C-alpha positions as CSV (number, residue, x, y, z in Angstrom):
1,X,26.6,19.8,-2.8
2,X,26.9,16.5,-0.9
3,X,28.8,13.3,-1.7
4,X,26.7,10.1,-2.0
5,X,28.2,6.7,-2.1
6,X,26.6,3.6,-3.7
7,X,27.7,0.1,-4.3
8,X,27.1,-1.0,-7.9
9,X,28.2,-3.9,-10.0
10,X,31.6,-3.4,-11.6
11,X,30.2,-4.0,-15.1
12,X,27.6,-1.2,-14.6
13,X,30.4,1.2,-13.4
14,X,32.5,0.3,-16.4
15,X,29.7,0.6,-18.9
16,X,28.7,4.0,-17.4
17,X,32.3,5.3,-17.5
18,X,32.7,4.1,-21.1
19,X,29.4,5.7,-22.2
20,X,29.8,9.0,-20.4
21,X,33.6,9.4,-20.2
22,X,33.6,12.9,-21.7
23,X,30.5,14.3,-19.9
24,X,30.0,15.5,-16.4
25,X,29.0,12.3,-14.6
26,X,27.9,14.1,-11.5
27,X,25.2,15.9,-13.5
28,X,24.1,12.7,-15.2
29,X,23.7,10.9,-11.9
30,X,21.9,13.9,-10.3
31,X,19.5,14.0,-13.3
32,X,18.9,10.2,-13.0
33,X,18.2,10.5,-9.3
34,X,15.7,13.4,-9.9
35,X,14.0,11.4,-12.6
36,X,13.7,8.4,-10.2
37,X,12.1,10.6,-7.6
38,X,9.6,12.1,-10.1
39,X,8.7,8.6,-11.4
40,X,8.2,7.3,-7.8
41,X,6.0,10.3,-7.0
42,X,3.9,9.7,-10.1
43,X,3.6,6.0,-9.2
44,X,2.4,6.8,-5.7
45,X,-0.1,9.4,-7.1
46,X,-1.5,6.7,-9.5
47,X,-1.9,4.2,-6.7
48,X,-3.7,6.8,-4.6
49,X,-6.0,7.7,-7.6
50,X,-6.8,4.0,-8.2
51,X,-7.5,3.4,-4.5
52,X,-9.8,6.5,-4.4
53,X,-11.7,5.3,-7.5
54,X,-12.1,1.8,-6.1
55,X,-13.4,3.2,-2.8
56,X,-15.8,5.5,-4.7
57,X,-16.9,2.5,-6.8
58,X,-18.1,0.8,-3.7
59,X,-20.4,3.7,-2.7
60,X,-22.2,4.0,-6.0
61,X,-25.3,1.8,-6.5
62,X,-25.1,-0.5,-9.5
63,X,-27.2,0.2,-12.5
64,X,-28.7,-2.1,-15.1
65,X,-27.4,-2.4,-18.6
66,X,-30.5,-0.7,-19.9
67,X,-30.0,2.3,-17.6
68,X,-26.4,2.5,-18.8
69,X,-27.5,2.5,-22.5
70,X,-30.1,5.1,-21.8
71,X,-27.6,7.3,-20.1
72,X,-25.3,7.0,-23.1
73,X,-28.0,8.1,-25.5
74,X,-29.5,11.0,-23.4
75,X,-28.9,14.4,-25.0
76,X,-27.4,13.0,-28.1
77,X,-28.6,14.4,-31.5
């Protein structure tokens, strides 16, 4: 285990201490940090996915509305 030091507003510290006074605050902070890392990873993956789709979009030739409609109806009963 390591010790981490952060500067936070006094009102946030007081609200946290009041809310979680009987629980292990180290575990709560650790879980929040893990969640923040996971959320940031998901955010970065989404950005990469959107960028990849946009790049792919530029390489596909456009089709007409009729071609689109025909493709939707192909192989439908």
